[in-house]
C-alpha positions as CSV (number, residue, x, y, z in Angstrom):
1,M,-3.6,10.8,-37.7
2,N,-5.0,8.5,-35.0
3,Q,-2.6,7.7,-32.2
4,P,-2.5,4.2,-30.6
5,G,-4.0,3.8,-27.2
6,R,-1.8,4.2,-24.1
7,L,-1.8,2.7,-20.6
8,H,-2.5,5.1,-17.8
9,P,0.7,6.0,-15.8
10,I,-0.8,4.3,-12.7
11,S,-1.2,1.1,-14.7
12,I,2.4,1.4,-16.0
13,A,3.7,2.0,-12.4
14,I,1.7,-1.0,-11.1
15,R,3.3,-3.3,-13.7
16,E,6.8,-2.0,-13.0
17,I,6.3,-2.3,-9.2
18,A,4.8,-5.8,-9.5
19,A,7.8,-6.9,-11.6
20,I,10.2,-5.7,-9.0
21,F,8.4,-7.4,-6.1
22,G,7.9,-10.5,-8.3
23,R,11.6,-10.9,-8.5
24,M,11.7,-10.9,-4.7
25,G,9.1,-13.7,-4.6
26,F,5.9,-11.7,-4.0
27,G,2.6,-12.6,-5.5
28,I,-0.3,-10.2,-6.1
29,A,-3.7,-10.2,-4.3
30,Y,-6.8,-8.2,-4.8
31,G,-9.9,-7.5,-2.8
32,P,-13.2,-5.5,-3.0
33,E,-13.3,-1.7,-3.0
34,L,-16.6,-1.9,-1.0
35,E,-15.6,-3.2,2.4
36,D,-17.2,-4.2,5.6
37,D,-16.3,-2.8,9.0
38,W,-14.6,-6.0,10.1
39,H,-12.0,-6.2,7.4
40,N,-11.5,-2.4,7.0
41,F,-11.2,-1.6,10.7
42,T,-11.8,-4.2,13.5
43,A,-9.7,-7.0,12.2
44,L,-6.9,-4.5,11.7
45,N,-6.9,-3.6,15.4
46,V,-8.6,-0.2,14.8
47,P,-10.7,0.6,18.0
48,E,-14.3,1.7,17.7
49,D,-13.3,5.2,19.0
50,H,-10.4,5.7,16.5
51,P,-10.7,8.9,14.5
52,A,-10.3,7.1,11.2
53,R,-13.8,5.8,11.7
54,D,-15.3,9.3,11.7
55,M,-17.1,10.7,8.7
56,Q,-14.4,13.2,7.8
57,D,-12.1,10.3,6.8
58,T,-14.4,7.5,5.7
59,F,-17.1,7.2,3.1
60,W,-19.8,5.2,4.8
61,I,-22.4,3.7,2.6
62,K,-25.9,5.1,3.0
63,N,-28.6,2.6,4.1
64,Q,-25.9,-0.1,4.3
65,P,-24.8,-0.2,7.9
66,G,-21.2,-1.3,8.5
67,E,-20.1,-0.9,4.9
68,V,-17.5,1.6,3.6
69,L,-15.4,2.4,0.6
70,R,-12.1,1.0,1.8
71,T,-9.8,3.5,3.3
72,H,-6.6,1.5,2.6
73,T,-5.7,-1.8,0.9
74,S,-4.9,-3.4,4.2
75,P,-8.2,-5.3,4.4
76,V,-6.9,-7.5,1.6
77,Q,-4.1,-8.8,3.8
78,I,-6.8,-10.0,6.3
79,R,-8.9,-11.5,3.5
80,Y,-5.8,-13.2,2.0
81,M,-4.7,-14.7,5.3
82,E,-8.3,-15.8,6.1
83,E,-8.6,-17.6,2.8
84,Q,-5.2,-19.3,3.1
85,M,-5.9,-20.5,6.6
86,K,-9.4,-21.9,5.5
87,K,-7.5,-23.9,2.9
88,G,-5.1,-25.2,5.5
89,I,-2.2,-23.2,3.9
90,E,-0.1,-21.8,6.7
91,P,2.6,-19.1,6.2
92,P,5.0,-18.2,4.6
93,Y,2.9,-15.6,2.7
94,R,4.4,-12.9,0.5
95,I,2.0,-10.6,-1.4
96,I,1.6,-7.1,-2.7
97,V,-1.9,-5.5,-3.1
98,P,-2.1,-2.6,-5.6
99,G,-5.5,-1.0,-5.5
100,K,-7.7,2.1,-5.3
101,V,-8.7,3.5,-1.9
102,F,-11.0,6.3,-0.7
103,R,-10.7,9.1,1.9
104,N,-13.3,11.7,2.6
105,E,-11.0,14.7,2.5
106,A,-10.4,17.9,0.7
107,T,-8.6,17.7,-2.7
108,D,-5.5,19.7,-3.4
109,S,-2.2,19.2,-5.2
110,T,-1.0,16.5,-2.8
111,H,-4.4,15.0,-1.7
112,E,-7.2,13.3,-3.6
113,A,-10.5,11.7,-2.3
114,Q,-9.4,8.6,-4.3
115,F,-5.9,7.3,-4.8
116,F,-3.9,4.1,-5.1
117,Q,-1.8,2.2,-2.5
118,V,0.6,-0.7,-2.8
119,E,0.1,-2.8,0.3
120,G,2.7,-5.3,1.0
121,L,2.6,-8.3,3.4
122,V,5.2,-10.8,4.5
123,V,4.4,-13.5,7.1
124,G,6.6,-16.3,8.2
125,E,8.9,-17.6,11.0
126,D,11.6,-15.3,12.4
127,I,10.6,-12.3,10.4
128,T,12.2,-9.0,11.7
129,L,12.4,-5.3,10.9
130,A,15.7,-6.1,9.2
131,H,13.8,-8.0,6.5
132,L,11.5,-5.0,6.0
133,K,14.4,-2.7,5.7
134,G,16.1,-5.0,3.2
135,T,12.9,-5.2,1.1
136,F,12.6,-1.5,0.9
137,D,16.2,-1.0,0.1
138,R,15.9,-3.4,-2.8
139,F,12.6,-2.0,-4.1
140,F,13.5,1.7,-4.0
141,R,16.9,1.2,-5.6
142,E,15.4,-0.7,-8.5
143,Y,12.6,1.8,-8.9
144,F,14.4,5.1,-8.3
145,G,18.1,4.3,-8.8
146,A,21.1,2.9,-7.1
147,D,22.0,6.1,-5.2
148,I,18.9,5.7,-3.0
149,K,19.1,5.2,0.8
150,T,16.2,4.4,3.2
151,R,15.7,5.1,6.8
152,F,13.0,4.4,9.4
153,R,11.5,6.8,11.9
154,P,9.3,5.7,14.8
155,S,5.5,6.1,14.2
156,F,2.2,4.6,15.3
157,F,-0.4,2.6,13.4
158,P,-3.0,0.4,15.1
159,F,-2.2,-2.6,12.9
160,T,1.6,-2.7,13.3
161,E,3.9,-2.8,16.3
162,P,6.5,-1.4,16.1
163,S,5.5,1.1,13.4
164,V,7.7,3.2,11.3
165,E,7.6,6.0,8.7
166,V,9.8,5.2,5.7
167,D,12.0,8.0,4.3
168,V,14.1,7.8,1.1
169,W,17.2,9.8,0.4
170,F,17.5,11.3,-3.1
171,E,21.1,12.1,-3.8
172,S,20.2,14.4,-6.8
173,Q,18.0,16.5,-4.6
174,Q,20.1,16.2,-1.4
175,K,17.0,15.5,0.8
176,W,14.9,12.9,2.5
177,L,11.3,12.4,1.4
178,E,8.7,10.5,3.3
179,L,7.1,7.7,1.2
180,G,4.8,5.9,3.6
181,G,4.2,3.8,6.7
182,A,5.1,0.3,7.6
183,G,5.9,-2.0,10.5
184,M,5.7,-5.4,12.1
185,V,2.2,-6.9,11.8
186,H,0.5,-6.6,15.2
187,P,0.0,-10.0,16.8
188,K,-3.7,-9.3,17.3
189,V,-4.1,-8.8,13.5
190,L,-2.5,-12.1,12.8
191,E,-4.8,-13.8,15.4
192,N,-7.9,-12.0,13.9
193,A,-7.0,-13.7,10.5
194,G,-6.5,-17.1,12.1
195,V,-2.7,-17.1,12.1
196,D,-0.8,-18.3,15.1
197,S,1.1,-15.2,16.3
198,T,3.2,-17.3,18.7
199,K,4.7,-19.1,15.7
200,Y,4.6,-16.5,12.9
201,Q,5.6,-12.9,12.6
202,G,5.2,-10.5,9.7
203,F,5.7,-7.0,8.3
204,A,3.4,-4.8,6.2
205,F,3.7,-1.6,4.3
206,G,1.4,0.7,2.3
207,P,2.9,3.6,0.4
208,G,0.8,5.8,-1.8
209,L,1.3,4.9,-5.4
210,E,0.8,8.4,-6.8
211,R,3.3,9.8,-4.3
212,I,6.0,7.4,-5.7
213,V,5.2,8.2,-9.3
214,M,5.1,11.9,-8.6
215,I,8.6,11.8,-7.2
216,K,10.0,9.6,-9.9
217,Y,8.8,11.8,-12.8
218,G,8.6,15.2,-11.1
219,I,4.8,15.5,-11.4
220,P,3.6,18.6,-9.5
221,D,-0.1,17.8,-8.9
222,A,-1.8,14.6,-7.8
223,R,-5.0,15.7,-9.4
224,L,-3.5,15.1,-12.9
225,F,-3.7,11.3,-12.4
226,H,-7.5,11.5,-12.3
227,S,-8.1,14.4,-14.6
228,G,-9.1,12.4,-17.6
229,D,-6.8,14.4,-19.8
230,I,-5.5,12.0,-22.4
231,R,-2.4,14.1,-23.0
232,F,-1.1,13.1,-19.5
233,N,-1.0,9.4,-20.6
234,Y,1.3,10.2,-23.6
235,A,4.0,11.7,-21.3
236,F,5.0,8.2,-20.1
237,D,6.8,5.4,-21.7
238,E,5.1,2.0,-21.6
239,K,7.4,-0.9,-20.4
240,P,6.0,-4.3,-21.2
241,V,6.1,-6.7,-18.2
């Protein structure tokens, strides 16, 4: 007997995550997977001598100087702010950016050369880390369950200052798990996108989507998401959004 088609678990997760952030007033933005150096690195305050520009991390495009397969979804926040400012639309902005990214690295049970991120961006007046913390608390409780707690640890990213790593406490497992990086948008990033950093502040975050889904459903190997095995799709319930 023929079985009906099923959405991929990544698609199911994106719909569920978009619904949660939608209830918090976030829209969705998209951008190209083939990026230029400006949007992928320079506009995000990544110096020319930063290790992320090296070949071991980035897929540069042969015979197309300055073009890369995007290494994160953060370029979309630059494109979005540029577009809004060109239209004369100043902040507040509130978007998420689900999409595929690429890293030139070895593949194992926790790493893939291609994977998905869910970038988030909020820009407005008087935005603080407390708003970022409240956003994460709300999202993770809705996605994982009410017994979730979040904490921040100091970190460093060129495009945020201050920067933090985000950990989530799972009561059932009695442990903290790291789920991604975040921070306050660096003033230089706002200026590069044409936004007045003396008037507006913002926060951004970009957890790996597969990581979130693996934790929620107990999936042991990240490579299963891109294996093409149709049986993997039928292990997940579809929830219409």
